N, C-alpha and C positions, 0 to 999 in steps of 0.2 A: 177623102175622109179625114176626120177631125183625129188627131192625136189621142183623144180619150176612147181607149177601146171598152167596150161594156161587156162583162164578163161575169154572167149570173153564176149563183151558187145553188147547190142542190137544195139546201134549205131553202132558198128563195121560191124554187119550183115547187116543193113539197108543200110550202105554205099556202100555194095557190092551186094545191091539188093536183098537179101536173107532173108529168115525167118528161124529162129531155129525150131527143134522139140519140145522142150519145154522152157518156161522160168523159170529159177531157182530163186526163190523170197527168198533172204537170211534172211533178218528179221533183227531186232536191235540187240538181241541177237548175232545172227551167225555172223554179222559184226564186233561188238565192243567188245564184251564177250572175254575174252583171253580162257575161257574155252569152250565157244561156238564155237570159230573159229575153234575148233579142229573137232568138228562134222562137220561143213561146209567143212572143207578140206576132211574128211572122204568120205562125201558125193560126193564131185568133183571126188575124185579118182575112186568112183564106176561108176560117170558118163561115165568117159573117158575109164575104162575098158570095159564098155558095148557099148562103141562107140555111146553114144548119143549125138545129136547135140545140144547143149544147150546153153543159154546165160543168163547173169545177166543183171540189169538195171545200178550198178554200182552207181554213184555219184547220179544217176536221181532216186535211190529208196529211198523212206521217210518212216516212220512207217505208218502203215495201220490204226491206229487210235484205235487199240483195247484198251490200257491201259487208253487214254482219255474216250472213251466210257462207260467202265467198273466202271471208276471212277465216271461217271455222266456227263461229259462234252460234251454232244452230238453235240455242234456247233462245237468244236475242232475237233472232230471225223469226222464230214461231211466235214470240210475244208482239212483236211489231205487226207479223202477217194478221195473226187473230184480231188484233185490235182495228187493223183497215177493214179486215172481212165483216165485223160487225157493222162497220159503219155504212160500208158498201151494202151489205144485205138489207139493214133498216131502210135504206132508200131504195131498195128493189132494183138496183142497178144490174142491167143487162150487158150491155155494150160500152166499152171502154177502148179509148184512142189514147196512146202516148206518144210523146217525140224523142222517147229514151228509151230503145233495146234492151237495157238492163231490167227497166221497170215493165215492159212489154214480156220478156222471157219469164220473168217472175210471177207476174200476175197471170199468164197465160198458162205456164208449165207448174208451177209450184202452189199455188194458191187453191187449186181444186182438191187435194188431198187434205185442204184444212177446213173446207166447207165453203171455198170461194171459188163458183163456177160462172164464169163469163166471157163474152167473145170479146176476145182482144186482139187491137189491130194496132200496127206500128203506123204513125203517121203519114209514111209513104203508100202504104195499102191503101188507107182512107183516102188520102188525096186521089190515088189511082181509082179507085171506085167512083167518086165524085165527078171525075172527068170521064168515065165510061158511062154514068148514067146521065151524063150530058149536065149535071148542075156545076159544074167548074170548067172554065174555058182556059186554056194556057197559051201564052204567045210568047214568041222569043224574046221580043223588046231588045233590052240592052244584052242581053246573052246570046243573042243569034250569031252563029259562026265561031264563038269562043271556044275554045280547045278545053274541055273539062274532064277530070279524071274522077272517078267514083271509089271512095274508100268503104270495102265493106265492114261494118261493124260486126264484132265476133256473135253477139247476141241477135243479130238479126240474120244474118249469113248463115254462117257454119251450125249454129245452135237452131236455125227455124227454118232454114232453106228458103229464106225472101233474098233474091237477088234482082229480079227482075223490075219490080214496082219502082224503085228508086231511079233504076236506068230509063225505064219508060218515060217517067217524067222528066228527066233531062233531055231525052231525045226531042220531048214536044216543046222544049226551048228554041228548037232549032240550032242547037248547039253541037258540035264536034265532040262525041263521047270518046276517049281513049283510056284504053285498059291498061293498068300497071301488070307487072309480070307476075305477080301474087295478087291474083281476084278471083272471086266468086268463092269455090270450095277450097281453093289454094289461099285463101285471102290471110294476110299477116296482121295480128294484132297490133294495136295502137300503143299499147303498153298498161293502159290503163284498168282494163279489166281483172276482175279477181280482187278488186280492192287495194290494188297496186297503187291506183290512184293518190292514195293517202299515205304512202309511206316512202322512205328514201330509196334511192336506187341502191341496188346489190352491187358489189364489185363486178367489174367487167371492162372490155375495151370499148364499147358503143351503147347508148340508149336505143332501145328498140324503136323508140318514137322518130329518132334521127333515122334508123335503118328504112324504117317505112316511108319516112319523107324524102329520103332519097330516091327510093322507089317511085315514088308519085313525081319527084322532078325528072326523072328520065324519060318520061311521056310528055315532057316540055307543055305542062300544062298553063294557062293562065288563071284556073280557078281548081281547087281540089274541093270536091263535094263531099260531104258528109251526112249522115243520119243517125249521129248519136252525139249529145252534149259533151261526152267523155272524148271520144273521137276527136272532136273539133278542137278542145283545149290541147290534146297532144300533138295534133298536127299543125295546129298554130304554134305551139312552144318550138317544133321542128323546123317551121319555115321562118322563124324569130331567129333561129341557129345558122341557118342555112341559106336562107334567100329572103331576109326581110324588105318588104315593101314591093316584091317581086311577084309574088302569088297570093292570092287571097284564098283563104278557107270558109266555106260557105255552106250551111245547112240545105238540103233539096227544098225545103219550105221556104226559106229565106230566098232562094234562085225565083222561085215562081212568084213570091210575094212582091219581090224586086224587080222583075222584070219590066213590068209597067207599074206605075204607081196606082195603087188601090185607093 
């Protein structure tokens, strides 16, 4: 596949009088953060491979309002949410998939009360559904036999009870999935949620992402798998602090897309 990825917009679909199967909500991190852009590209490659009819909002997409709400600014959150809902409803959006658990949680659980009712899926759930339907095949490739531990994002796991989809995908890579002592319902936050990503650390003996990274390192992994761009950043920073160059931090979508050259 060439390096040029075609990503159609909802406006382009609407101009043709068509609706896509799913709207890919990219999110702020996936749009602007250089590391998270790689996750976005990996997921788009998989959507193309599975021949999914998808579109993005492009410049019409704005922040879901999650950081504002978690930081206590309910007024700003509602302003951002209502603006997005007006755009989504104007395009008759029914199904949304996103690579960010923060966007996933907000769109799924907090938009309905403001008039935004959609079927919202995390990208690991959507990829699992494509796998189950036979539209996507996953091969171990370069990750076969690798020791991989999965870090549960708070807004995917404890907030929405999605634990198995990302693990099922990792197992399909013929990798050795090793669990941290704090996993699933007992998962430990990476330290970025609740808008903590955007503020200085408070006084204490240890950063929470360092604690989580140490838990991951106890499993002696070759790769730490994540399902959230925030978690990816925090775990990557932890690895830089503790074991730079020894352990990779990769999103589940990146693992699947990079197992074999698409």
